[in-house]
GULO-901572 format. One record per residue (C-alpha): residue number from 1; y, x, z negated. Coordinates in Angstrom, 1 decimal, decimal comma, m for minus. Layout:
N
REC NUM Y X Z
...
***
This chain:
309
REC 1 0,0 0,0 0,0
REC 2 2,3 3,0 m0,5
REC 3 2,0 4,2 3,1
REC 4 4,1 1,4 4,7
REC 5 6,9 2,0 2,2
REC 6 6,9 5,7 2,9
REC 7 6,7 5,1 6,7
REC 8 9,6 2,7 6,7
REC 9 11,8 5,2 4,8
REC 10 10,8 7,9 7,3
REC 11 11,8 5,7 10,2
REC 12 15,1 4,8 8,5
REC 13 15,9 8,5 7,9
REC 14 15,0 9,4 11,4
REC 15 17,4 6,8 12,7
REC 16 20,2 8,0 10,4
REC 17 19,9 11,7 11,5
REC 18 19,1 11,0 15,1
REC 19 15,6 12,5 15,0
REC 20 13,1 11,7 17,8
REC 21 10,0 12,7 15,8
REC 22 8,5 12,3 12,3
REC 23 5,7 14,3 10,7
REC 24 2,9 13,6 8,1
REC 25 0,5 15,8 6,3
REC 26 m2,6 13,7 6,6
REC 27 m5,9 15,2 7,6
REC 28 m7,6 14,2 10,9
REC 29 m10,5 12,7 9,0
REC 30 m8,7 10,2 6,8
REC 31 m7,3 6,7 6,8
REC 32 m3,7 7,6 6,0
REC 33 m3,0 9,1 9,4
REC 34 m3,8 5,7 10,9
REC 35 m1,7 3,9 8,3
REC 36 1,4 6,0 8,9
REC 37 1,2 6,0 12,7
REC 38 0,6 2,3 13,0
REC 39 3,7 1,7 10,9
REC 40 5,6 4,1 13,1
REC 41 4,4 2,2 16,1
REC 42 5,5 m1,1 14,6
REC 43 9,0 0,0 13,4
REC 44 10,0 2,5 16,2
REC 45 7,4 2,9 19,0
REC 46 9,5 5,6 20,7
REC 47 9,1 8,1 17,8
REC 48 6,9 11,1 18,4
REC 49 4,5 12,1 15,6
REC 50 3,8 15,7 14,5
REC 51 0,4 16,0 12,6
REC 52 m0,1 19,6 11,6
REC 53 m3,7 19,1 10,4
REC 54 m4,6 17,9 13,9
REC 55 m2,4 20,2 15,9
REC 56 m2,0 23,5 14,0
REC 57 m4,6 26,0 12,9
REC 58 m5,3 24,3 9,6
REC 59 m8,9 23,3 9,2
REC 60 m9,2 22,6 5,5
REC 61 m7,4 22,4 2,2
REC 62 m7,8 26,1 1,5
REC 63 m6,0 26,8 4,8
REC 64 m3,3 24,4 3,8
REC 65 m2,9 26,1 0,4
REC 66 m2,6 29,5 2,1
REC 67 0,0 28,2 4,5
REC 68 2,0 26,7 1,7
REC 69 1,8 30,0 m0,3
REC 70 2,8 32,0 2,8
REC 71 5,9 29,9 3,3
REC 72 6,8 29,6 m0,4
REC 73 6,0 25,9 m0,6
REC 74 5,0 24,9 m4,2
REC 75 1,9 22,7 m4,4
REC 76 0,2 21,4 m7,5
REC 77 m3,3 22,5 m6,5
REC 78 m5,3 25,8 m6,4
REC 79 m8,5 26,9 m4,8
REC 80 m10,1 26,4 m8,2
REC 81 m8,8 22,9 m8,6
REC 82 m8,8 21,6 m5,1
REC 83 m8,9 17,8 m5,6
REC 84 m7,0 15,8 m3,0
REC 85 m4,8 13,5 m5,0
REC 86 m2,4 10,7 m4,2
REC 87 m0,3 9,1 m6,9
REC 88 2,1 6,1 m7,0
REC 89 2,9 3,3 m9,3
REC 90 m0,2 1,4 m8,5
REC 91 m2,9 4,1 m8,7
REC 92 m4,0 7,7 m8,7
REC 93 m6,8 8,7 m6,3
REC 94 m9,1 11,7 m6,5
REC 95 m11,1 13,1 m3,6
REC 96 m12,7 16,4 m2,6
REC 97 m14,1 19,2 m4,7
REC 98 m17,3 18,2 m6,6
REC 99 m16,7 14,5 m5,6
REC 100 m17,8 15,2 m2,1
REC 101 m21,4 15,1 m3,4
REC 102 m21,9 11,5 m4,5
REC 103 m24,6 12,7 m7,0
REC 104 m22,0 14,5 m9,1
REC 105 m20,4 12,9 m12,1
REC 106 m16,6 13,4 m12,2
REC 107 m15,4 15,9 m14,8
REC 108 m13,6 14,5 m17,8
REC 109 m10,6 16,7 m17,2
REC 110 m10,1 15,4 m13,6
REC 111 m8,6 12,1 m14,9
REC 112 m4,8 12,1 m15,4
REC 113 m3,8 8,5 m16,1
REC 114 m6,6 7,3 m18,4
REC 115 m8,5 8,4 m21,4
REC 116 m12,3 8,5 m21,3
REC 117 m13,4 5,1 m22,6
REC 118 m15,5 6,9 m25,2
REC 119 m12,4 8,6 m26,6
REC 120 m10,2 5,4 m26,5
REC 121 m9,1 3,8 m29,7
REC 122 m11,8 2,0 m31,8
REC 123 m9,4 m0,9 m32,3
REC 124 m8,8 m3,4 m29,4
REC 125 m5,3 m4,1 m28,3
REC 126 m4,1 m7,6 m27,2
REC 127 m1,6 m8,2 m24,4
REC 128 0,1 m11,4 m23,3
REC 129 1,0 m11,3 m19,6
REC 130 3,6 m13,7 m18,4
REC 131 3,3 m14,9 m14,8
REC 132 5,7 m16,9 m12,6
REC 133 4,6 m18,3 m9,2
REC 134 1,8 m15,7 m9,1
REC 135 4,0 m12,8 m10,0
REC 136 3,6 m11,0 m13,3
REC 137 7,0 m10,8 m15,1
REC 138 6,4 m9,8 m18,7
REC 139 4,1 m8,5 m21,4
REC 140 4,3 m9,7 m25,0
REC 141 7,5 m11,5 m24,2
REC 142 9,2 m8,5 m22,8
REC 143 10,6 m9,3 m19,3
REC 144 10,6 m6,2 m17,1
REC 145 11,1 m5,4 m13,4
REC 146 7,9 m5,2 m11,4
REC 147 8,1 m1,4 m11,4
REC 148 8,8 m1,0 m15,1
REC 149 6,1 m3,6 m16,0
REC 150 3,5 m1,8 m14,0
REC 151 4,5 1,6 m15,4
REC 152 4,3 0,3 m18,9
REC 153 0,9 m1,3 m18,4
REC 154 m0,3 2,0 m16,8
REC 155 0,5 3,7 m20,1
REC 156 m1,0 1,0 m22,3
REC 157 m4,1 0,5 m20,2
REC 158 m4,5 4,2 m19,7
REC 159 m4,9 4,9 m23,4
REC 160 m7,7 2,3 m23,5
REC 161 m9,6 3,8 m20,5
REC 162 m8,9 0,8 m18,3
REC 163 m9,1 0,8 m14,5
REC 164 m11,4 3,6 m13,5
REC 165 m13,2 3,0 m10,2
REC 166 m15,8 5,4 m8,7
REC 167 m16,8 4,3 m5,2
REC 168 m18,1 5,2 m1,8
REC 169 m16,0 3,6 1,0
REC 170 m16,2 3,3 4,8
REC 171 m13,3 5,0 6,4
REC 172 m11,6 3,6 9,5
REC 173 m12,6 6,7 11,4
REC 174 m16,3 5,9 10,8
REC 175 m17,4 8,2 8,0
REC 176 m18,3 7,4 4,4
REC 177 m16,2 9,0 1,7
REC 178 m16,4 9,1 m2,1
REC 179 m13,3 8,6 m4,2
REC 180 m12,4 8,0 m7,8
REC 181 m9,4 5,8 m8,6
REC 182 m7,4 5,2 m11,7
REC 183 m5,4 2,0 m11,8
REC 184 m4,8 0,8 m15,4
REC 185 m1,8 m1,4 m14,9
REC 186 m3,2 m2,8 m11,6
REC 187 m6,5 m3,8 m13,3
REC 188 m4,6 m5,5 m16,1
REC 189 m2,3 m7,5 m13,7
REC 190 m5,0 m8,5 m11,2
REC 191 m7,2 m9,7 m14,0
REC 192 m4,4 m11,8 m15,6
REC 193 m3,3 m13,4 m12,3
REC 194 m6,9 m14,2 m11,3
REC 195 m7,6 m15,8 m14,6
REC 196 m4,5 m18,0 m14,5
REC 197 m5,4 m19,1 m11,0
REC 198 m8,7 m20,4 m12,4
REC 199 m6,5 m23,0 m14,2
REC 200 m4,0 m23,8 m11,5
REC 201 m5,9 m23,7 m8,2
REC 202 m8,4 m26,4 m7,1
REC 203 m11,8 m25,3 m5,9
REC 204 m11,2 m25,5 m2,1
REC 205 m7,9 m23,6 m2,3
REC 206 m9,4 m21,0 m4,5
REC 207 m12,4 m20,5 m2,2
REC 208 m10,1 m20,2 0,9
REC 209 m7,8 m17,8 m0,9
REC 210 m10,8 m15,6 m1,9
REC 211 m12,0 m15,7 1,8
REC 212 m8,6 m14,8 3,2
REC 213 m8,1 m12,2 0,5
REC 214 m10,9 m10,1 2,1
REC 215 m9,2 m10,3 5,5
REC 216 m5,8 m9,5 3,8
REC 217 m7,3 m6,4 2,2
REC 218 m8,9 m5,3 5,5
REC 219 m5,6 m5,5 7,3
REC 220 m3,8 m3,5 4,6
REC 221 m6,6 m1,0 4,4
REC 222 m6,5 m0,5 8,2
REC 223 m2,7 0,1 8,2
REC 224 m1,7 m3,2 9,7
REC 225 1,0 m4,0 7,1
REC 226 3,5 m5,1 9,7
REC 227 1,1 m7,3 11,7
REC 228 2,1 m10,9 12,3
REC 229 m1,3 m12,0 10,9
REC 230 m0,7 m10,1 7,6
REC 231 2,8 m11,6 7,3
REC 232 1,4 m15,1 7,9
REC 233 m1,1 m14,5 5,2
REC 234 1,8 m13,5 2,9
REC 235 3,3 m16,9 3,5
REC 236 0,0 m18,6 2,7
REC 237 m0,5 m16,7 m0,5
REC 238 3,1 m17,4 m1,6
REC 239 2,6 m21,1 m1,1
REC 240 m0,8 m21,5 m2,8
REC 241 0,3 m19,5 m5,9
REC 242 3,6 m21,4 m6,3
REC 243 2,2 m23,2 m9,3
REC 244 0,4 m20,1 m10,8
REC 245 2,8 m20,0 m13,7
REC 246 1,9 m19,4 m17,4
REC 247 0,4 m16,7 m19,5
REC 248 m2,9 m14,9 m20,2
REC 249 m3,9 m13,0 m23,2
REC 250 m6,1 m10,0 m22,6
REC 251 m8,1 m7,8 m24,9
REC 252 m8,3 m4,1 m24,0
REC 253 m11,1 m2,1 m25,5
REC 254 m12,8 1,1 m24,5
REC 255 m12,5 0,6 m20,7
REC 256 m13,0 m3,2 m20,6
REC 257 m10,5 m6,0 m20,1
REC 258 m11,6 m9,4 m21,4
REC 259 m9,7 m12,7 m21,5
REC 260 m9,1 m14,5 m24,7
REC 261 m6,5 m17,1 m23,7
REC 262 m5,1 m18,9 m20,6
REC 263 m2,3 m21,5 m20,5
REC 264 m0,1 m23,0 m17,8
REC 265 2,2 m26,1 m17,5
REC 266 0,5 m26,6 m14,1
REC 267 m3,1 m26,4 m15,4
REC 268 m5,6 m28,6 m13,7
REC 269 m8,0 m28,3 m16,7
REC 270 m8,2 m31,5 m18,7
REC 271 m10,0 m31,1 m22,0
REC 272 m10,4 m34,9 m22,3
REC 273 m12,3 m34,8 m19,0
REC 274 m14,3 m31,6 m19,5
REC 275 m15,4 m32,2 m23,1
REC 276 m19,0 m33,0 m23,8
REC 277 m17,7 m35,7 m26,1
REC 278 m16,6 m39,1 m24,8
REC 279 m13,0 m38,8 m23,8
REC 280 m10,8 m40,2 m21,0
REC 281 m12,0 m43,0 m18,9
REC 282 m11,1 m41,1 m15,8
REC 283 m14,6 m39,7 m15,5
REC 284 m17,6 m42,0 m15,8
REC 285 m20,8 m40,1 m16,2
REC 286 m22,7 m43,0 m14,6
REC 287 m20,8 m42,2 m11,3
REC 288 m22,7 m38,9 m11,1
REC 289 m25,9 m40,6 m10,0
REC 290 m24,4 m42,0 m6,8
REC 291 m22,7 m38,7 m6,1
REC 292 m25,9 m36,7 m6,4
REC 293 m27,8 m39,1 m4,1
REC 294 m25,2 m38,8 m1,4
REC 295 m24,6 m35,1 m1,9
REC 296 m28,4 m34,4 m1,8
REC 297 m29,1 m36,7 1,2
REC 298 m29,5 m33,9 3,7
REC 299 m32,0 m32,1 1,4
REC 300 m34,0 m35,3 1,0
REC 301 m34,0 m36,0 4,7
REC 302 m35,2 m32,5 5,6
REC 303 m38,0 m32,8 2,9
REC 304 m39,1 m36,2 4,3
REC 305 m39,2 m34,7 7,8
REC 306 m41,3 m31,7 6,7
REC 307 m43,7 m33,8 4,7
REC 308 m44,0 m36,6 7,3
REC 309 m42,7 m39,2 4,9
***
């Protein structure tokens, strides 16, 4: 998600200074080269792209480190600690070094945003996340900007070992790669919003949103941030989450996030209907028999055909 932001800033600066080309430091094996260049195409298709990893005599990270050293460019890696890392507000990713063998367990000192869950506090911490129209706006009553909220939750979640993901993914260029991600604040926020949606969205809307969310993620992963389809899905998501307003209380404990409370003024949950005890007359349990007969009719018809009844 950071690549479109960076790419747009690059295009804007290129326009300001009258440049006819932009450059990126992505390898020729990764996804980011695609993400940057598709964004350049969408925003200024006349720009030329300079990609040193593909065009110069740089064949690996050790070559890149030597080049930087030769030209007095400071870099936060060495040949002994040669992880490829990308960090922004949302996450920190780790690739390369021992992670290139999927059999290897990550080293404890690799992680930079989160404590090992085993070393996290023995006492759980509770957080109340406030949400308005699908957008998280506060924690424990403190209203913050989106950036400050995420940064704060990164710190809180990180000390409880929240948001570690170790996965093998399928890159756009065809190969599999293994990466380890840290996203404490992102894990907290997505959990909170998802749980509130369970109250405010009906079944059909939630199922369709889940289906389209996969396509949305594919578009973003593939660098198609500025596609009309992605922008259309933005409009859909904004509409269906317009009533996702309320708060969720989460319990953070040794790497886990569990939900202890959900509430919304737009909740579709009715205790008087859902209760096992007799409640509102809106729902008559006797009506279920007719519903089941109609709903199960195709199953009965198929069974009758198969059994020659």
